[in-house]
C-alpha positions in Angstrom: 44.9 69.6 -3.7 45.1 65.8 -3.7 43.1 63.3 -5.7 42.9 59.6 -4.9 41.6 56.6 -6.9 41.8 52.9 -6.5 41.0 49.7 -8.3 40.9 46.0 -7.5 42.0 45.1 -11.0 45.9 45.1 -11.3 45.8 44.9 -15.1 48.3 47.3 -16.6 45.8 48.9 -19.0 43.3 49.4 -16.2 45.9 51.1 -14.0 47.1 53.4 -16.8 43.4 54.4 -17.4 43.0 55.1 -13.7 46.1 57.2 -13.5 45.1 59.0 -16.7 41.7 59.9 -15.2 43.4 61.2 -12.0 45.9 63.2 -14.1 43.0 65.0 -15.8 42.1 66.3 -12.3 45.3 68.3 -12.1 45.4 71.9 -13.1 46.7 72.7 -16.5 50.4 73.0 -16.6 51.1 70.9 -13.5 53.5 68.1 -13.9 55.9 66.0 -11.8 59.3 64.3 -12.1 59.5 60.5 -12.1 62.4 58.6 -10.6 63.4 55.0 -11.1 62.1 52.6 -8.4 64.7 51.8 -5.6 63.6 49.0 -3.2 64.2 49.9 0.4 65.9 47.6 2.9 63.5 47.5 5.8 64.3 45.6 9.0 61.3 43.7 10.3 61.4 44.0 14.1 58.1 42.1 14.7 59.1 38.5 15.4 56.7 35.6 14.7 57.5 32.4 16.5 54.5 30.3 15.4 53.1 30.7 11.9 49.3 30.7 12.2 49.0 28.7 9.0 50.6 25.7 10.7 47.9 25.5 13.4 44.8 23.4 13.0 41.2 24.6 13.4 40.6 22.0 16.1 43.4 23.5 18.2 41.8 26.9 18.0 38.4 25.6 18.8 39.7 23.8 21.9 41.4 27.0 23.1 38.2 28.9 22.8 36.2 26.3 24.6 38.7 26.3 27.4 38.4 30.0 27.9 34.6 29.8 27.7 34.5 27.2 30.4 37.0 29.0 32.7 34.8 32.1 32.5 31.5 30.3 33.1 33.1 28.6 36.1 32.9 31.8 38.0 29.3 31.1 39.0 25.7 30.8 38.0 25.3 34.5 37.8 27.4 34.5 34.7 24.6 34.4 32.2 26.4 34.7 28.9 30.0 34.3 27.6 31.2 35.2 24.2 34.8 34.3 23.0 36.4 34.7 19.6 39.9 35.0 18.2 40.9 37.0 15.1 43.9 36.5 12.9 44.8 38.7 9.9 47.7 38.9 7.6 48.2 42.1 5.6 50.8 42.5 2.9 51.6 46.1 1.9 53.6 47.3 -1.1 54.0 51.1 -1.8 55.6 52.5 -4.9 55.6 56.1 -6.0 57.0 58.5 -8.7 59.8 59.6 -6.3 61.4 56.2 -6.7 60.1 54.7 -3.4 59.5 51.0 -3.3 58.6 49.7 0.2 57.1 46.5 1.4 55.7 45.4 4.8 54.0 42.3 6.2 51.7 42.6 9.2 50.3 39.7 11.1 47.6 40.6 13.7 46.4 38.2 16.4 43.6 39.1 19.0 41.4 37.4 21.5 38.1 38.8 22.6 36.1 37.8 25.7 32.9 39.2 27.1 31.0 38.1 30.1 27.5 39.1 31.1 26.4 38.8 34.7 23.0 39.4 36.2 22.3 39.6 39.9 20.0 42.4 40.9 19.3 45.4 38.8 19.8 44.3 35.2 22.7 42.6 33.3 26.2 44.0 33.3 28.9 43.2 30.7 32.7 43.2 31.1 35.2 42.5 28.3 38.8 41.8 27.7 40.4 42.0 24.2 44.2 41.7 24.2 46.0 41.7 20.8 49.5 41.9 19.3 51.3 42.2 16.0 52.5 38.7 16.0 51.7 35.0 15.4 49.9 32.2 17.0 52.3 32.1 19.9 50.2 35.0 21.3 47.3 32.7 21.9 49.5 29.9 23.3 51.0 32.3 25.9 47.8 33.8 27.0 46.9 33.4 30.7 43.4 32.1 30.2 42.7 31.8 33.9 43.6 35.5 34.5 41.7 36.6 31.4 38.5 34.7 32.5 38.8 36.0 36.1 39.2 39.6 35.0 36.1 39.6 32.8 33.9 37.5 35.0 34.7 39.2 38.3 34.3 42.7 36.8 30.8 41.8 35.5 29.8 40.2 38.8 30.9 43.3 40.8 29.1 45.7 38.5 26.0 43.5 38.6 25.5 44.3 42.3 26.7 47.9 42.1 24.7 51.0 42.9 24.7 54.3 41.1 27.0 57.3 41.8 25.7 60.8 42.3 27.0 62.9 39.4 28.8 66.2 39.6 32.4 67.6 39.3 34.8 65.6 41.4 38.4 64.2 41.3 38.8 61.0 39.4 41.5 58.3 39.4 41.6 56.8 35.9 42.9 53.2 35.7 45.9 52.2 33.6 45.7 50.6 30.2 42.5 51.2 28.4 42.0 54.4 30.4 44.2 55.9 27.7 41.2 55.8 25.3 40.2 59.2 26.6 43.6 60.7 25.6 43.5 58.9 22.3 40.0 60.2 21.4 39.9 63.6 22.9 43.5 64.7 22.4 45.2 62.2 20.0 42.9 62.8 17.0 43.2 66.6 17.4 47.0 66.2 17.3 46.9 64.6 13.8 47.7 66.9 10.9 44.5 65.7 9.3 42.8 68.0 11.9 45.6 70.6 12.2 45.8 71.4 8.5 42.0 72.0 8.4 42.2 74.3 11.4 39.8 72.0 13.1 41.7 71.3 16.3 42.2 73.1 19.7 45.9 72.4 19.3 46.4 74.5 16.2 49.5 76.8 16.5 50.2 75.4 20.0 53.6 73.8 19.4 56.0 75.1 22.0 53.2 76.2 24.3 52.0 74.7 27.6 49.0 72.4 27.3 49.4 70.4 30.6 51.1 70.3 33.9 54.9 69.6 33.8 54.3 66.0 35.0 52.6 65.1 31.6 54.4 63.5 28.7 52.5 61.8 25.9 54.1 59.7 23.2 53.0 58.0 20.0 55.4 55.2 19.1 55.1 52.9 16.0 58.4 51.1 16.7 57.5 49.0 19.7 58.2 45.4 18.8 55.0 43.3 18.3 52.6 45.9 19.6 49.2 46.0 18.1 49.5 49.5 16.6 53.1 49.1 15.3 54.4 48.8 11.7 57.8 48.9 10.0 56.7 51.5 7.5 53.5 53.5 7.3 51.1 53.3 4.4 53.0 55.9 2.4 56.3 53.9 2.8 57.8 56.3 5.4 59.7 54.5 8.2 57.7 54.6 11.4 59.2 56.3 14.5 58.7 57.4 18.1 57.0 60.8 18.3 56.9 62.7 21.5 53.7 64.7 21.3 53.7 66.5 24.7 56.9 66.7 26.8 56.7 67.9 30.4 53.4 69.7 29.6 54.7 71.4 26.5 53.2 70.6 23.0 56.1 69.2 21.1 54.8 67.8 17.8 51.9 66.6 15.7 51.3 63.3 13.9 51.8 63.8 10.2 51.3 62.1 6.8 52.8 63.4 3.5 50.2 66.1 2.8 49.8 67.1 6.4 53.6 67.5 7.0 53.9 69.7 3.9 50.9 71.9 4.7 51.7 72.3 8.4 55.4 72.7 7.9 56.8 69.7 9.9 58.7 66.5 9.2 56.8 63.3 8.4 56.4 61.1 11.4 55.5 57.9 9.6 51.9 58.1 10.7 50.1 57.7 7.4 47.6 54.8 7.8 44.6 53.3 6.2 42.3 50.3 6.4 43.0 49.1 2.8 43.9 50.4 -0.7 40.3 51.6 -0.9 41.2 54.5 1.4 43.6 57.4 0.9 46.2 57.3 3.8 46.0 60.1 6.4 47.7 60.8 9.7 46.6 58.4 12.4 47.8 57.2 15.8 49.8 54.0 16.3 50.7 53.1 19.9 49.7 56.3 21.9 50.2 56.6 25.6 50.9 58.8 28.6 54.4 58.2 30.0 54.9 56.9 33.6 55.2 59.3 36.5 56.5 59.3 40.1 53.4 58.9 42.2 51.9 55.9 44.2 48.2 55.0 43.7 47.8 55.1 47.5 49.1 58.7 47.5 46.4 59.6 44.9 43.7 58.0 47.0 44.8 59.8 50.2 44.4 63.1 48.4 40.7 62.5 47.7 37.8 62.8 50.2 35.1 61.8 47.7 35.6 60.9 44.1 35.5 58.1 41.5 38.0 55.4 40.7 37.4 54.6 37.0 39.2 51.2 36.9 38.1 50.3 33.3 36.7 52.5 30.6 34.1 51.6 28.0 33.0 53.3 24.8 32.1 56.9 24.2 32.0 59.7 21.7 34.2 62.8 20.9 34.0 65.9 18.8 37.5 66.1 17.2 37.1 69.8 16.5 36.5 70.8 20.0 37.8 67.8 22.0 34.5 67.5 23.8 34.0 63.9 25.0 31.6 61.6 26.8 32.9 58.2 27.9 31.2 55.4 29.9 33.0 53.8 32.8 32.8 50.0 32.5 34.0 49.3 36.0 34.0 52.0 38.7 34.2 52.5 42.4 33.4 55.3 44.8 36.4 56.8 46.7 35.6 57.8 50.2 38.0 59.3 52.7 41.1 58.2 50.8 39.9 54.6 50.2 38.3 52.6 47.4 34.7 51.9 48.5 31.6 50.4 46.9 31.3 49.6 43.2 29.2 52.0 41.2 27.6 51.7 37.8 26.3 54.1 35.2 29.1 56.6 35.5 30.3 58.7 32.6 33.2 61.1 32.2 32.3 64.3 30.4 34.7 67.1 29.4 37.1 68.6 26.9 40.4 66.9 26.1 42.4 70.2 26.1 40.9 71.2 29.5 41.5 67.8 31.1 45.2 67.8 30.3 45.7 70.7 32.7 43.8 68.8 35.4 46.1 65.7 35.4 48.2 66.3 38.6 49.4 62.8 39.6 50.7 59.9 37.5 51.8 56.5 38.7 54.5 54.3 37.2 52.3 51.3 36.2 52.1 52.0 32.5 50.0 49.4 30.6 48.9 49.3 27.0 45.6 48.0 25.5 44.7 47.0 21.9 41.8 48.6 20.1 40.4 49.5 16.7 40.2 53.2 15.6 37.8 54.4 12.9 38.4 57.7 11.0 38.7 59.1 7.5 40.9 56.3 6.3 38.9 53.5 7.8 39.5 51.2 10.7 43.1 50.6 11.8 44.7 48.7 14.8 45.8 51.2 17.5 47.1 50.8 21.0 46.0 53.1 23.8 47.7 53.3 27.2 48.6 55.2 30.3 49.6 54.6 33.9 47.0 55.1 36.7 46.5 58.9 37.0 44.6 61.5 38.9 42.4 64.1 37.3 41.7 66.9 39.9 38.3 67.8 38.6 36.0 66.5 35.9 32.3 66.2 35.4 31.0 62.8 36.2 27.6 61.9 34.9 25.5 59.6 37.2 22.0 59.1 38.3 
């Protein structure tokens, strides 16, 4: 059993009182050794070129206005544009009775843009929200023209789209944020927070086949300046690259201290939390499906009728079963091996464990996308990603 307490008052007497109260929760006779604190030498691989504190508010406002104008310039059918930037600095210090003393500094920068277009049957919204673990240079280097075009044109295309007829069909899932399905439907069930509670379809599956041999999935917290990266996790364990699925075989889980001990695996540096108010638990960092050997045209040629889900939207998932339901933000019908008319209102419905076995073709155009993930330890920055891939059969909800 584990007990967790927190306080916003760092006064020594208050902290001793808090630890005393927690100590009373232990069973009689339990005790632990205490080691002298030994500061760790941790290399910071996340370079910051422009300190956000050196940039004026007026420069930020001008950048936001420029992006707003570029998006509105795509026509009168763009009814509404919303832009905002977020910058956050988080300082982390972890000390424990085993002698660990670890510190980390994390600077997050993110731009959000949404465009609403209306032309025909109701308004349609498209969004772009890139982010990094880095400084203000991220905003300076953004291609505002491309960002505006992607959001505006996606909204305009969906504003004149018809509806797809639902049913089981092959689906080509676009790269980048398409990885949200793996993140939600498979990634969470691969965290020891679910495994140790026997609340995952992946329990006792290490070493067993869970997908076709083309499928490799990775969670990597060491990618420089990626949104979900960190130098150490929120228990002070150095982060690492964890191969979850290798050539279709389940290889590992994502673990925190408690989960690793209960499941019987090594710590993967995956303990994360929103703030000190949450106990850290195993969470994803930068999670993605690895590139494959196929061409997108090859995928299209193999489909007589299906759906090209270019961009995914939000959805819901049951972590215990892997059942999910995700909206398609931008979709197109596939007819006779070619991308055809835009379609709206499509949803992808299935079980994560089942969908893995239906992934038959994977391209080499890996892309990653920033997002926020909410779970037991609060909201944390995570990256999702994948190349364009083909799912042989999945239930598509339509009209």
